[in-house]
N, C-alpha and C positions, 0 to 999 in steps of 0.2 A: 454487610455483604455487598451492597451496591458500590461502596467505595473500592472494594477489592476488584469487582468486575470492571469498574472504570480504569483502575490501574492496569489490570490485565489487558484490557482493550487498547489502552494507550501504548503499552509496551509492544503489542502486536502491530499497531499502526506504525510505530517507528521502525520496526523490522521490515514491514512491507514497503515503506517509503525508501528505506535504505537499499533494499533489493532492487526496486524499480530504478532508483537513482544510479546504481551501479551499472545496470543494463543500458540505460540511456547514455551514460558517459562512455561505456565501452563502444556503443554504436557510433557515438560522435567522433571517436578516435579513428575510426575506419574511413577510408576514402570511398568505399562501396556502400550501397544501400544495405541496411540491416536485413538479415534473413527473415523469411516469413515467420519462422519459429520464434525469433527474438521479438519481432513486432507483436506476435500473439501473446507472448509472455508479458511484455510491457502492458498490453491491453488488459490481460487477465489481472495483473497486479492493480491496475487502475480501478477495476471493478471491486476487487477485494478492499482496496483503500476506501472507496466510497461507502461500501457496506459497513466497514468498521467505523468510519466517521459517523454514519447514521446511528449505529448502535450506541456510540459514545454520547451522541446528542440525546437519544432516548433515555439513557441512564441519567443524564443530567436533568432532563425534564421530569423524571420520576421523583427526583429529590426535591 
């Protein structure tokens, strides 16, 4: 069961990172500053990424 949880978390982590990467690259292409909404979403994704990485670490430590 722990291996499946780790696999699920790793998959989620990759999706979160890809979403954040896409937003950052979109912001980089613009000559204007990113909107507050875009900055907020990037920040929220960073929090979700950190939480997911922490859970992956916990799962690894439990094994």
